[in-house]
N, CA, C and O of each residue as an XYZ file, in Angstrom:
824
protein
N     208.717    209.761    153.366
C     209.571    210.401    154.359
C     209.886    209.408    155.467
O     208.994    208.719    155.964
N     211.142    209.338    155.850
C     211.572    208.404    156.886
C     212.326    209.161    157.973
O     212.705    210.319    157.794
N     212.538    208.482    159.112
C     213.230    209.139    160.200
C     214.106    208.156    160.963
O     213.850    206.952    160.994
N     215.140    208.703    161.571
C     216.056    207.942    162.420
C     216.216    208.708    163.723
O     216.410    209.923    163.718
N     216.133    207.992    164.841
C     216.255    208.602    166.156
C     217.663    208.406    166.710
O     218.230    207.317    166.629
N     218.223    209.490    167.279
C     219.494    209.424    167.989
C     219.291    210.130    169.323
O     218.920    211.303    169.342
N     219.523    209.450    170.432
C     219.349    210.036    171.756
C     220.673    210.635    172.200
O     221.694    209.947    172.234
N     220.651    211.933    172.543
C     221.901    212.644    172.818
C     221.826    213.440    174.113
O     220.757    213.891    174.524
N     222.989    213.603    174.749
C     223.122    214.531    175.858
C     222.661    214.007    177.206
O     222.045    212.946    177.306
N     222.975    214.780    178.244
C     222.666    214.387    179.616
C     221.171    214.292    179.883
O     220.746    213.528    180.750
N     220.367    215.057    179.147
C     218.913    215.021    179.331
C     218.228    214.091    178.336
O     217.003    214.095    178.211
N     219.031    213.288    177.627
C     218.514    212.289    176.678
C     217.511    212.895    175.707
O     216.360    212.466    175.617
N     217.976    213.889    174.994
C     217.155    214.553    173.987
C     217.052    213.693    172.740
O     218.028    213.071    172.320
N     215.870    213.663    172.158
C     215.659    212.928    170.914
C     216.021    213.817    169.721
O     215.312    214.771    169.404
N     217.126    213.489    169.073
C     217.492    214.128    167.813
C     216.991    213.236    166.691
O     217.168    212.018    166.736
N     216.369    213.830    165.691
C     215.812    213.049    164.580
C     216.471    213.450    163.265
O     216.683    214.632    162.992
N     216.788    212.451    162.466
C     217.189    212.661    161.082
C     215.972    212.373    160.221
O     215.564    211.220    160.082
N     215.395    213.408    159.648
C     214.202    213.283    158.820
C     214.657    213.349    157.365
O     215.264    214.337    156.951
N     214.371    212.306    156.586
C     214.963    212.285    155.249
C     214.038    211.729    154.177
O     213.110    210.964    154.437
N     214.345    212.157    152.961
C     213.641    211.687    151.775
C     214.321    210.411    151.290
O     215.512    210.446    150.979
N     213.616    209.294    151.214
C     214.257    208.034    150.819
C     214.733    208.013    149.372
O     215.558    207.176    149.007
N     214.229    208.914    148.552
C     214.643    208.948    147.143
C     215.930    209.756    146.958
O     216.878    209.290    146.326
N     215.956    210.966    147.513
C     217.122    211.831    147.309
C     218.151    211.706    148.424
O     219.315    212.063    148.243
N     217.715    211.189    149.601
C     218.523    211.101    150.820
C     218.847    212.474    151.416
O     219.697    212.593    152.299
N     218.147    213.526    150.914
C     218.247    214.824    151.571
C     217.691    214.688    152.984
O     216.726    213.959    153.213
N     218.309    215.395    153.926
C     218.021    215.166    155.340
C     217.930    216.474    156.104
O     218.730    217.385    155.891
N     216.942    216.563    157.004
C     216.861    217.640    157.985
C     217.278    217.071    159.333
O     216.758    216.042    159.765
N     218.213    217.738    159.996
C     218.648    217.329    161.329
C     217.826    218.128    162.332
O     217.981    219.344    162.446
N     216.950    217.437    163.059
C     216.018    218.100    163.970
C     216.495    217.963    165.413
O     216.676    216.853    165.915
N     216.692    219.087    166.065
C     217.068    219.158    167.477
C     218.351    218.389    167.807
O     218.325    217.466    168.621
N     219.472    218.762    167.181
C     220.752    218.170    167.585
C     221.209    218.785    168.906
O     221.895    219.807    168.914
N     220.835    218.171    170.007
C     221.017    218.786    171.309
C     222.403    218.690    171.890
O     222.783    219.524    172.712
N     223.175    217.692    171.488
C     224.520    217.482    172.027
C     225.133    216.301    171.259
O     224.507    215.720    170.373
N     226.360    215.972    171.623
C     227.017    214.763    171.133
C     226.959    214.613    169.614
O     226.447    213.626    169.085
N     227.496    215.614    168.934
C     227.550    215.528    167.474
C     228.288    214.280    167.017
O     228.040    213.762    165.929
N     229.203    213.800    167.865
C     229.956    212.595    167.510
C     229.082    211.349    167.437
O     229.500    210.340    166.870
N     227.880    211.399    167.998
C     226.926    210.299    167.838
C     226.048    210.508    166.604
O     225.549    209.543    166.025
N     225.861    211.763    166.205
C     224.995    212.078    165.068
C     225.713    211.852    163.742
O     225.128    211.305    162.807
N     226.967    212.265    163.652
C     227.719    212.146    162.403
C     227.776    210.705    161.876
O     227.557    210.502    160.682
N     228.061    209.700    162.711
C     228.128    208.332    162.175
C     226.812    207.821    161.594
O     226.811    207.044    160.639
N     225.682    208.264    162.177
C     224.392    207.833    161.653
C     224.117    208.463    160.291
O     223.558    207.819    159.403
N     224.511    209.718    160.132
C     224.370    210.372    158.832
C     225.195    209.624    157.785
O     224.737    209.404    156.663
N     226.404    209.239    158.160
C     227.277    208.497    157.243
C     226.716    207.117    156.955
O     226.691    206.684    155.803
N     226.262    206.420    157.997
C     225.745    205.056    157.825
C     224.562    205.018    156.870
O     224.444    204.098    156.060
N     223.688    206.009    156.960
C     222.497    206.049    156.114
C     222.743    206.752    154.771
O     221.852    206.838    153.926
N     223.973    207.250    154.598
C     224.372    207.933    153.363
C     223.494    209.157    153.085
O     223.119    209.433    151.945
N     223.180    209.877    154.160
C     222.288    211.029    154.047
C     223.048    212.283    153.640
O     224.265    212.384    153.796
N     222.281    213.237    153.111
C     222.828    214.526    152.687
C     222.106    215.633    153.464
O     221.048    216.097    153.039
N     222.666    216.052    154.587
C     222.002    217.101    155.379
C     221.834    218.383    154.579
O     222.765    218.846    153.920
N     220.627    218.952    154.645
C     220.342    220.197    153.925
C     219.908    221.316    154.862
O     219.864    222.475    154.451
N     219.584    220.993    156.121
C     219.177    222.032    157.073
C     219.160    221.474    158.484
O     219.087    220.263    158.690
N     219.228    222.382    159.456
C     219.010    222.076    160.865
C     217.696    222.723    161.266
O     217.469    223.899    160.982
N     216.832    221.966    161.923
C     215.563    222.484    162.419
C     215.529    222.359    163.932
O     215.805    221.288    164.472
N     215.193    223.436    164.617
C     215.001    223.397    166.060
C     213.528    223.569    166.378
O     212.894    224.516    165.913
N     212.972    222.640    167.183
C     211.587    222.802    167.616
C     211.445    223.968    168.587
O     210.381    224.581    168.676
N     212.520    224.274    169.318
C     212.546    225.429    170.208
C     213.997    225.714    170.577
O     214.908    225.012    170.138
N     214.205    226.754    171.391
C     215.541    227.263    171.583
C     216.279    226.824    172.823
O     217.356    227.353    173.097
N     215.753    225.876    173.594
C     216.457    225.431    174.793
C     217.721    224.663    174.432
O     217.756    223.926    173.447
N     218.753    224.847    175.239
C     220.072    224.358    174.875
C     220.145    222.843    174.737
O     220.973    222.337    173.979
N     219.299    222.109    175.452
C     219.350    220.651    175.301
C     218.820    220.203    173.941
O     218.887    219.020    173.609
N     218.292    221.149    173.149
C     217.853    220.843    171.783
C     218.698    221.540    170.728
O     218.542    221.283    169.534
N     219.586    222.415    171.159
C     220.367    223.214    170.205
C     221.873    223.062    170.374
O     222.642    223.677    169.635
N     222.303    222.248    171.339
C     223.697    222.227    171.742
C     224.688    221.713    170.714
O     225.885    221.963    170.852
N     224.239    221.009    169.696
C     225.145    220.558    168.625
C     224.863    221.290    167.310
O     225.367    220.892    166.260
N     224.060    222.356    167.363
C     223.802    223.139    166.145
C     225.102    223.576    165.486
O     225.273    223.439    164.275
N     226.024    224.107    166.299
C     227.263    224.644    165.747
C     228.088    223.547    165.075
O     228.626    223.748    163.986
N     228.186    222.388    165.727
C     228.976    221.289    165.148
C     228.394    220.823    163.813
O     229.126    220.601    162.849
N     227.074    220.680    163.773
C     226.424    220.220    162.541
C     226.599    221.266    161.440
O     226.904    220.931    160.295
N     226.407    222.520    161.796
C     226.517    223.598    160.810
C     227.949    223.716    160.278
O     228.153    223.912    159.080
N     228.928    223.596    161.162
C     230.321    223.692    160.735
C     230.707    222.529    159.829
O     231.464    222.712    158.876
N     230.198    221.344    160.117
C     230.549    220.171    159.306
C     229.935    220.240    157.911
O     230.604    219.940    156.922
N     228.673    220.633    157.828
C     227.950    220.529    156.562
C     227.657    221.868    155.882
O     227.256    221.891    154.718
N     227.850    222.977    156.589
C     227.598    224.279    155.990
C     226.153    224.502    155.599
O     225.870    225.073    154.546
N     225.229    224.050    156.449
C     223.801    224.110    156.125
C     223.096    225.152    156.996
O     223.602    225.498    158.063
N     221.934    225.662    156.559
C     221.230    226.701    157.320
C     220.534    226.149    158.555
O     220.139    224.985    158.613
N     220.401    227.025    159.535
C     219.728    226.731    160.794
C     218.412    227.492    160.834
O     218.384    228.705    160.625
N     217.311    226.773    161.106
C     215.976    227.368    161.101
C     215.309    227.180    162.453
O     215.396    226.113    163.061
N     214.634    228.242    162.921
C     213.906    228.213    164.183
C     212.822    229.283    164.096
O     212.897    230.167    163.243
N     211.817    229.214    164.963
C     210.796    230.263    164.988
C     211.401    231.551    165.546
O     212.273    231.512    166.415
N     210.934    232.680    165.045
C     211.514    233.975    165.419
C     211.422    234.257    166.919
O     212.302    234.914    167.475
N     210.371    233.768    167.580
C     210.205    234.070    169.006
C     211.207    233.324    169.884
O     211.417    233.699    171.037
N     211.827    232.270    169.348
C     212.878    231.575    170.095
C     214.263    231.883    169.554
O     215.261    231.407    170.097
N     214.337    232.677    168.487
C     215.630    233.041    167.937
C     216.581    233.641    168.962
O     217.761    233.291    168.971
N     216.101    234.543    169.838
C     217.009    235.149    170.824
C     217.615    234.158    171.814
O     218.618    234.473    172.455
N     217.028    232.968    171.953
C     217.572    231.979    172.886
C     218.885    231.384    172.391
O     219.688    230.911    173.196
N     219.114    231.400    171.096
C     220.314    230.779    170.544
C     221.539    231.575    170.998
O     221.739    232.721    170.595
N     222.340    230.951    171.832
C     223.519    231.620    172.344
C     223.256    232.560    173.492
O     224.155    233.309    173.874
N     222.054    232.556    174.068
C     221.732    233.453    175.175
C     222.599    233.146    176.393
O     222.835    231.980    176.711
N     223.065    234.173    177.062
C     224.014    233.997    178.163
C     223.426    233.208    179.322
O     224.159    232.509    180.023
N     222.109    233.305    179.541
C     221.524    232.595    180.674
C     221.476    231.094    180.462
O     221.183    230.354    181.401
N     221.755    230.621    179.247
C     221.795    229.194    178.994
C     223.215    228.641    178.997
O     223.410    227.429    179.088
N     224.205    229.524    178.899
C     225.573    229.063    178.749
C     226.063    228.287    179.961
O     226.894    227.390    179.823
N     225.560    228.620    181.155
C     225.997    227.916    182.356
C     225.575    226.453    182.353
O     226.141    225.640    183.084
N     224.580    226.113    181.531
C     224.144    224.728    181.423
C     224.997    223.917    180.451
O     224.895    222.691    180.406
N     225.827    224.592    179.684
C     226.478    223.926    178.558
C     227.398    222.784    178.980
O     227.429    221.746    178.319
N     228.151    222.959    180.074
C     229.055    221.899    180.502
C     228.283    220.662    180.930
O     228.661    219.540    180.592
N     227.205    220.866    181.672
C     226.383    219.740    182.117
C     225.750    219.015    180.940
O     225.663    217.787    180.931
N     225.312    219.774    179.955
C     224.590    219.194    178.830
C     225.506    218.700    177.716
O     225.042    218.049    176.780
N     226.786    218.996    177.802
C     227.676    218.633    176.711
C     227.367    219.412    175.453
O     227.453    218.881    174.346
N     227.003    220.691    175.627
C     226.518    221.513    174.520
C     227.509    222.618    174.191
O     228.355    222.981    175.009
N     227.388    223.147    172.975
C     228.129    224.331    172.553
C     227.132    225.446    172.244
O     225.984    225.189    171.883
N     227.590    226.673    172.390
C     226.738    227.805    172.061
C     226.319    227.725    170.595
O     227.148    227.484    169.718
N     225.042    227.927    170.340
C     224.527    227.842    168.974
C     224.825    229.104    168.191
O     224.803    230.199    168.754
N     225.101    228.975    166.918
C     225.150    230.164    166.065
C     223.744    230.715    165.889
O     222.775    230.022    166.201
N     223.606    231.935    165.403
C     222.272    232.490    165.165
C     221.572    231.776    164.023
O     222.201    231.105    163.204
N     220.266    231.934    163.987
C     219.477    231.325    162.910
C     219.805    231.971    161.572
O     220.096    233.165    161.497
N     219.755    231.178    160.540
C     219.888    231.705    159.172
C     218.548    232.173    158.641
O     218.480    233.062    157.793
N     217.486    231.570    159.146
C     216.148    231.951    158.687
C     215.138    231.587    159.762
O     215.322    230.607    160.483
N     214.075    232.370    159.872
C     213.004    232.075    160.804
C     211.857    231.390    160.075
O     211.531    231.730    158.938
N     211.253    230.419    160.751
C     210.126    229.687    160.177
C     208.829    230.174    160.807
O     208.826    230.693    161.923
N     207.741    230.005    160.089
C     206.453    230.534    160.520
C     205.381    229.454    160.510
O     205.520    228.426    159.846
N     204.322    229.700    161.249
C     203.192    228.777    161.334
C     202.640    228.468    159.944
O     202.457    229.370    159.127
N     202.377    227.192    159.683
C     201.785    226.664    158.452
C     202.749    226.664    157.261
O     202.369    226.270    156.158
N     203.965    227.093    157.475
C     204.956    227.028    156.400
C     205.262    225.574    156.067
O     205.271    224.721    156.955
N     205.510    225.289    154.801
C     205.903    223.948    154.380
C     207.371    223.958    153.974
O     207.799    224.774    153.157
N     208.125    223.049    154.552
C     209.563    222.963    154.336
C     209.857    221.724    153.506
O     209.451    220.621    153.872
N     210.547    221.891    152.412
C     210.879    220.776    151.526
C     212.160    220.095    151.988
O     213.166    220.748    152.266
N     212.101    218.763    152.062
C     213.280    217.943    152.329
C     213.308    216.900    151.216
O     212.625    215.879    151.294
N     214.094    217.163    150.192
C     214.025    216.326    149.001
C     212.658    216.442    148.372
O     212.170    217.545    148.129
N     212.033    215.295    148.103
C     210.689    215.286    147.524
C     209.598    215.290    148.597
O     208.413    215.208    148.273
N     209.984    215.382    149.853
C     209.040    215.326    150.966
C     208.883    216.703    151.596
O     209.660    217.622    151.336
N     207.853    216.819    152.436
C     207.576    218.111    153.060
C     207.259    217.947    154.544
O     206.652    216.967    154.975
N     207.696    218.944    155.302
C     207.312    219.082    156.702
C     206.507    220.363    156.841
O     206.892    221.408    156.317
N     205.388    220.276    157.551
C     204.572    221.460    157.793
C     204.829    221.979    159.201
O     204.794    221.216    160.166
N     205.086    223.268    159.314
C     205.322    223.900    160.608
C     203.983    224.166    161.292
O     203.081    224.760    160.701
N     203.865    223.719    162.546
C     202.692    224.017    163.362
C     203.177    224.760    164.600
O     203.934    224.215    165.403
N     202.745    225.983    164.747
C     203.173    226.823    165.867
C     202.481    226.346    167.137
O     201.256    226.416    167.240
N     203.262    225.857    168.110
C     202.707    225.274    169.336
C     203.388    225.874    170.563
O     204.105    225.169    171.274
N     203.175    227.158    170.821
C     203.826    227.804    171.968
C     203.287    227.291    173.291
O     202.238    226.651    173.355
N     204.033    227.590    174.345
C     203.640    227.194    175.692
C     204.857    226.757    176.477
O     205.160    227.326    177.526
N     205.566    225.743    175.975
C     206.827    225.342    176.604
C     207.846    226.469    176.474
O     208.625    226.732    177.390
N     207.825    227.117    175.340
C     208.613    228.328    175.085
C     207.803    229.202    174.143
O     206.861    228.717    173.515
N     208.146    230.481    174.029
C     207.341    231.371    173.177
C     207.322    230.987    171.709
O     206.343    231.254    171.011
N     208.400    230.360    171.228
C     208.494    230.025    169.814
C     208.513    228.546    169.517
O     209.018    228.133    168.472
N     207.977    227.737    170.409
C     207.943    226.291    170.162
C     207.109    225.964    168.926
O     206.036    226.529    168.719
N     207.614    225.051    168.116
C     206.867    224.567    166.968
C     206.897    223.052    166.949
O     207.762    222.427    167.563
N     205.944    222.469    166.241
C     205.953    221.049    165.909
C     206.064    220.941    164.398
O     205.718    221.874    163.674
N     206.549    219.793    163.922
C     206.700    219.566    162.488
C     205.863    218.349    162.086
O     206.070    217.245    162.589
N     204.923    218.571    161.180
C     204.043    217.502    160.713
C     204.609    216.897    159.437
O     204.765    217.585    158.428
N     204.915    215.606    159.491
C     205.402    214.878    158.329
C     204.369    213.893    157.835
O     203.190    214.004    158.170
N     204.796    212.944    157.052
C     203.899    211.942    156.475
C     203.705    210.810    157.469
O     204.488    209.860    157.502
N     202.647    210.916    158.288
C     202.343    209.877    159.264
C     202.917    210.117    160.643
O     202.743    209.281    161.530
N     203.594    211.231    160.850
C     204.168    211.496    162.161
C     204.211    212.987    162.449
O     204.158    213.821    161.546
N     204.310    213.296    163.749
C     204.429    214.672    164.221
C     205.620    214.755    165.154
O     205.696    214.024    166.142
N     206.557    215.652    164.841
C     207.649    215.961    165.751
C     207.144    217.023    166.722
O     206.962    218.177    166.334
N     206.916    216.648    167.975
C     206.235    217.539    168.918
C     207.180    218.333    169.810
O     206.719    219.119    170.637
N     208.489    218.148    169.666
C     209.417    218.859    170.529
C     209.116    218.581    171.991
O     208.882    217.435    172.374
N     209.121    219.628    172.811
C     208.800    219.462    174.231
C     207.390    219.931    174.551
O     207.104    220.309    175.687
N     206.511    219.910    173.563
C     205.114    220.282    173.793
C     204.315    219.119    174.353
O     203.560    219.288    175.310
N     204.473    217.938    173.766
C     203.690    216.766    174.173
C     204.587    215.539    174.208
O     205.371    215.298    173.291
N     204.456    214.757    175.298
C     205.217    213.523    175.478
C     204.272    212.345    175.695
O     203.062    212.516    175.849
N     204.852    211.151    175.703
C     204.112    209.969    176.129
C     203.744    210.154    177.601
O     204.616    210.147    178.471
N     202.463    210.318    177.871
C     201.988    210.448    179.243
C     202.346    211.749    179.925
O     202.253    211.844    181.149
N     202.752    212.748    179.173
C     203.139    214.002    179.801
C     203.062    215.176    178.842
O     202.762    215.016    177.658
N     203.336    216.351    179.373
C     203.349    217.576    178.571
C     204.581    218.384    178.960
O     205.228    218.092    179.965
N     204.901    219.396    178.164
C     206.070    220.206    178.425
C     205.914    221.071    179.665
O     204.810    221.495    180.005
N     207.032    221.328    180.335
C     207.006    222.192    181.503
C     206.808    223.636    181.057
O     207.183    224.012    179.946
N     206.227    224.426    181.920
C     205.952    225.827    181.584
C     206.523    226.792    182.620
O     206.178    227.974    182.624
N     207.394    226.293    183.498
C     207.946    227.133    184.555
C     209.263    227.784    184.169
O     209.857    228.491    184.983
N     209.737    227.561    182.943
C     210.943    228.219    182.462
C     210.584    229.582    181.882
O     209.420    229.821    181.561
N     211.568    230.492    181.740
C     211.263    231.822    181.199
C     210.541    231.746    179.853
O     210.980    231.045    178.942
N     209.435    232.472    179.738
C     208.656    232.477    178.507
C     207.623    231.381    178.415
O     206.855    231.337    177.454
N     207.587    230.491    179.396
C     206.611    229.407    179.375
C     205.226    229.895    179.753
O     205.088    230.877    180.481
N     204.188    229.205    179.257
C     202.809    229.588    179.555
C     201.927    228.353    179.532
O     201.781    227.710    178.492
N     201.334    228.018    180.678
C     200.440    226.865    180.717
C     199.223    227.089    179.822
O     198.778    226.168    179.136
N     198.691    228.296    179.827
C     197.518    228.591    179.005
C     197.821    228.355    177.525
O     197.020    227.748    176.815
N     198.973    228.833    177.065
C     199.340    228.638    175.661
C     199.623    227.171    175.356
O     199.257    226.672    174.292
N     200.272    226.486    176.287
C     200.556    225.062    176.073
C     199.261    224.270    175.937
O     199.122    223.442    175.037
N     198.322    224.527    176.830
C     197.037    223.845    176.800
C     196.313    224.102    175.476
O     195.741    223.185    174.886
N     196.343    225.343    175.021
C     195.705    225.690    173.761
C     196.400    225.001    172.587
O     195.737    224.498    171.681
N     197.721    224.979    172.604
C     198.472    224.341    171.527
C     198.138    222.860    171.418
O     197.904    222.343    170.326
N     198.117    222.185    172.563
C     197.867    220.745    172.559
C     196.431    220.446    172.131
O     196.199    219.588    171.279
N     195.480    221.148    172.719
C     194.073    220.830    172.458
C     193.601    221.243    171.068
O     192.810    220.534    170.447
N     194.080    222.381    170.578
C     193.546    222.884    169.314
C     194.405    222.544    168.097
O     193.923    222.585    166.965
N     195.681    222.209    168.329
C     196.560    221.993    167.185
C     197.119    220.580    167.073
O     197.487    220.152    165.979
N     197.188    219.848    168.180
C     197.723    218.487    168.129
C     196.623    217.453    168.267
O     196.554    216.521    167.467
N     195.768    217.595    169.254
C     194.733    216.577    169.474
C     193.649    216.595    168.402
O     192.811    215.694    168.361
N     193.652    217.594    167.546
C     192.719    217.638    166.423
C     193.250    216.872    165.204
O     192.542    216.713    164.209
N     194.485    216.405    165.286
C     195.076    215.619    164.196
C     194.580    214.181    164.273
O     194.032    213.788    165.303
N     194.752    213.376    163.216
C     194.270    211.990    163.228
C     194.819    211.192    164.420
O     195.994    211.307    164.766
N     193.965    210.397    165.030
C     194.354    209.681    166.243
C     195.480    208.684    165.992
O     196.248    208.382    166.905
N     195.590    208.174    164.780
C     196.633    207.189    164.486
C     197.996    207.821    164.225
O     198.988    207.108    164.072
N     198.055    209.131    164.175
C     199.304    209.828    163.877
C     200.340    209.547    164.966
O     200.057    209.697    166.154
N     201.529    209.143    164.556
C     202.621    208.888    165.490
C     203.192    210.212    165.974
O     203.445    211.116    165.177
N     203.390    210.322    167.273
C     203.998    211.508    167.872
C     205.425    211.165    168.261
O     205.666    210.241    169.039
N     206.373    211.922    167.709
C     207.791    211.759    168.014
C     208.201    212.915    168.915
O     208.429    214.019    168.420
N     208.301    212.696    170.223
C     208.549    213.792    171.157
C     210.030    214.136    171.294
O     210.900    213.436    170.775
N     210.293    215.232    172.006
C     211.661    215.670    172.215
C     212.427    214.852    173.229
O     213.656    214.908    173.270
N     211.716    214.089    174.053
C     212.327    213.190    175.033
C     211.398    211.992    175.197
O     210.181    212.138    175.086
N     211.944    210.834    175.453
C     211.135    209.670    175.764
C     210.602    208.952    174.547
O     210.949    209.293    173.417
N     209.741    207.939    174.775
C     209.269    207.074    173.696
C     208.200    207.711    172.824
O     207.563    208.695    173.200
N     208.023    207.121    171.648
C     206.960    207.531    170.732
C     205.595    207.261    171.345
O     205.453    206.444    172.255
N     204.604    207.959    170.831
C     203.228    207.702    171.218
C     202.345    207.999    170.014
O     202.849    208.116    168.897
N     201.047    208.121    170.218
C     200.137    208.521    169.146
C     199.207    209.606    169.668
O     199.041    209.774    170.876
N     198.610    210.332    168.748
C     197.649    211.365    169.131
C     196.503    210.738    169.924
O     196.087    211.279    170.949
N     195.999    209.612    169.456
C     194.874    208.963    170.123
C     195.201    208.527    171.533
O     194.388    208.697    172.442
N     196.386    207.963    171.726
C     196.773    207.518    173.065
C     196.829    208.682    174.034
O     196.357    208.574    175.165
N     197.404    209.799    173.597
C     197.505    210.948    174.502
C     196.140    211.591    174.729
O     195.851    212.061    175.830
N     195.314    211.614    173.711
C     193.976    212.181    173.866
C     193.173    211.403    174.908
O     192.401    211.985    175.670
N     193.360    210.100    174.932
C     192.535    209.257    175.796
C     193.148    208.949    177.150
O     192.421    208.679    178.106
N     194.489    208.982    177.255
C     195.127    208.478    178.473
C     196.045    209.466    179.174
O     196.405    209.239    180.329
N     196.431    210.538    178.531
C     197.391    211.448    179.158
C     196.753    212.166    180.344
O     195.784    212.902    180.156
N     197.268    211.973    181.566
C     196.625    212.555    182.746
C     196.790    214.067    182.868
O     196.111    214.704    183.673
N     197.701    214.648    182.062
C     197.951    216.079    182.152
C     197.105    216.906    181.183
O     197.152    218.136    181.198
N     196.344    216.227    180.353
C     195.512    216.921    179.382
C     194.078    216.975    179.898
O     193.455    215.929    180.080
N     193.543    218.162    180.138
C     192.189    218.273    180.698
C     191.133    217.860    179.688
O     189.941    217.893    179.994
């Protein structure tokens, strides 16, 4: 399993193309904005998008869902607890600033511990609420897509509607920091890190 990073939108969201090197089937993870930057990378790598995955429902991670879905006709997947955020009116006022479009509804909801096939490869869903009620991370071969749950030297904010510091703390300590220390963490914003680095150096983790 391989990945390509594309930084999109005013909040510099990390959109990832997660793909099988044999079949070139691809999951587009968190297309937050600027579909015009995502499409050329898909073409350059000769990828075949098969699904859109959202780690959570905030518009800076979902703002190009509609463009990707319209171009490729592929399903959109998100956890059920964040499903109502897609197209929610309280997020629409942010759309101009973020360069985002209202997301279509999910085609299917994903659940904790579910395994999602991308070609011959698999992503495992890990339910990591706290930043939002339905935040998830995706565990691949040697890496974890952590969304806005865990960053290099930081953690997700919990002051937005549905956020919970208690849940975030539990998600990080019991579901992420228990993974192998060498595992690469691919966050929703900012640079890559590892489980070990955050376990030992992150000042926000008690």
